[in-house]
Structures are given as C-alpha cells and as structure tokens.
C-alpha positions as CSV (number, residue, x, y, z in Angstrom):
1,M,4.3,16.8,-8.4
2,K,8.3,16.9,-7.6
3,Q,10.7,15.0,-5.9
4,V,12.0,17.0,-2.5
5,E,14.5,15.9,0.1
6,V,14.9,17.3,3.1
7,T,16.9,16.5,6.3
8,I,15.0,16.4,9.8
9,M,16.1,15.7,12.7
10,G,19.8,14.7,11.1
11,H,17.4,12.2,9.1
12,G,17.6,12.4,4.7
13,Y,13.5,12.2,3.6
14,I,12.5,12.1,-0.2
15,L,9.1,14.2,0.0
16,G,6.6,14.7,-3.0
17,C,5.5,18.2,-3.2
18,P,3.1,19.7,-5.4
19,D,4.7,22.4,-7.9
20,G,5.1,25.8,-7.0
21,G,4.4,24.5,-3.0
22,E,8.5,23.6,-2.3
23,T,8.8,27.7,-0.3
24,M,6.0,26.4,2.3
25,L,7.3,22.7,2.4
26,T,10.3,23.8,3.1
27,Q,8.9,26.4,6.3
28,A,7.4,22.9,7.2
29,V,10.0,21.3,7.3
30,A,12.1,24.0,9.4
31,S,9.3,23.5,11.3
32,V,8.9,19.9,12.2
33,D,12.8,20.6,12.1
34,K,13.7,22.7,15.0
35,E,10.3,21.9,16.8
36,M,12.2,18.0,17.3
37,S,15.7,18.9,17.4
38,N,14.5,20.8,20.8
39,I,12.5,18.1,22.4
40,R,15.3,16.2,21.4
41,D,17.8,18.4,23.0
42,S,15.7,18.7,26.5
43,G,16.8,15.7,27.3
44,K,13.9,13.5,28.6
45,V,12.5,12.1,25.4
46,K,14.9,9.6,23.7
47,A,12.8,7.3,20.7
48,R,12.4,9.2,17.6
49,E,8.9,8.0,17.2
50,R,7.6,9.6,20.5
51,I,9.4,13.1,19.8
52,A,7.8,12.7,16.1
53,V,4.0,12.1,18.0
54,L,5.1,14.7,20.3
55,A,6.1,18.1,17.8
56,A,2.9,16.6,15.7
57,L,1.1,17.4,18.9
58,N,2.6,21.2,19.7
59,L,2.3,22.4,16.3
60,A,-1.2,20.8,15.3
61,Y,-2.2,23.0,18.9
62,Q,-0.3,26.4,17.5
63,L,-2.5,25.9,14.2
64,A,-5.6,25.6,16.7
65,E,-4.2,28.2,18.2
66,V,-4.0,30.6,14.8
67,S,-6.8,29.0,13.4
68,A,-9.1,30.0,16.2
69,R,-8.2,33.8,16.0
70,L,-9.5,33.0,12.2
71,P,-12.8,34.2,10.9
72,L,-15.0,30.6,9.9
73,T,-16.0,32.3,6.5
74,T,-15.3,29.2,5.0
75,R,-17.9,27.4,7.1
76,T,-20.8,26.8,4.7
77,A,-24.4,28.3,6.8
78,G,-26.6,26.7,8.5
79,T,-24.3,23.2,8.5
80,D,-21.7,21.5,9.9
81,E,-18.9,21.2,7.6
82,M,-15.4,22.1,9.2
83,P,-13.5,25.0,7.4
84,A,-11.5,24.2,4.5
85,R,-8.8,25.1,5.5
86,D,-8.5,21.8,8.5
87,V,-8.3,19.5,5.3
88,D,-5.2,20.8,5.0
89,L,-4.0,19.6,7.8
90,E,-5.0,16.4,7.0
91,G,-2.8,16.1,3.7
92,L,0.0,17.5,5.6
93,L,-0.2,15.0,8.4
94,Q,-0.7,12.0,5.5
95,R,2.9,13.4,3.8
96,V,4.5,13.5,7.2
97,D,2.9,9.7,8.2
98,A,4.4,8.7,4.5
99,A,7.8,10.5,5.1
100,L,8.5,8.7,8.3
101,G,7.8,4.9,6.2
102,D,9.7,2.8,8.0
103,D,9.6,4.5,11.7
104,G,6.0,4.1,11.9
105,Q,2.6,6.2,11.5
106,L,2.6,9.7,13.8
107,L,-0.7,9.5,14.6
C-alpha cells in the first residue's frame, strides 16, 4: 500500500492507496474537493464537518443514481445479499473517515 498526499479544500491529507489505484484515488479526491468547495462557496454552510457531511451525502446520492441504472448481476440468486459494489462504498467511507482524522467522522 502506498501513501499518497492529497489536498481537499486547502487541507493536506496522507491517504493509503493500493498499488495501481492512484488514478481512481485522484479522481475521487477531485470529486470530493469540488463538491466540498461548491458547498463552501455557496456561503450557506461554514463548518468543515457539515460541509463534509453534505458533500458525502451528495456524492453518495449520485452514486446511488448511477448504481440504480446498472444491472444487478452481482446479486446472488435466491438471496438478499447486497451487490459487491456496495462493499466498495463502505471502504471508501472508511478511508474518508480515516483521512478526516481529528476533524471527525462523516457518518
């Protein structure tokens, strides 16, 4: 696992990244930074923690919209197991929580 330094809303973070995952992590960081900056720039919310929560909810909603359009080929026949892509979302939330550190947990 590599250590990658990123900047979100002007604050630096060191994130763990699996080998070969740098491009996806960079894209995820850019999405989070853009979403958080848009919320901050709207002037309605000032607290970083609230901005982070709103950004996470907005991005999760966008992901849910995309996921709803995809076929559920990963669902096991005859069971109520969640598709494999839901596990990736949980891992992403854990990495964001770890990156926030002292700023507090998102959810």
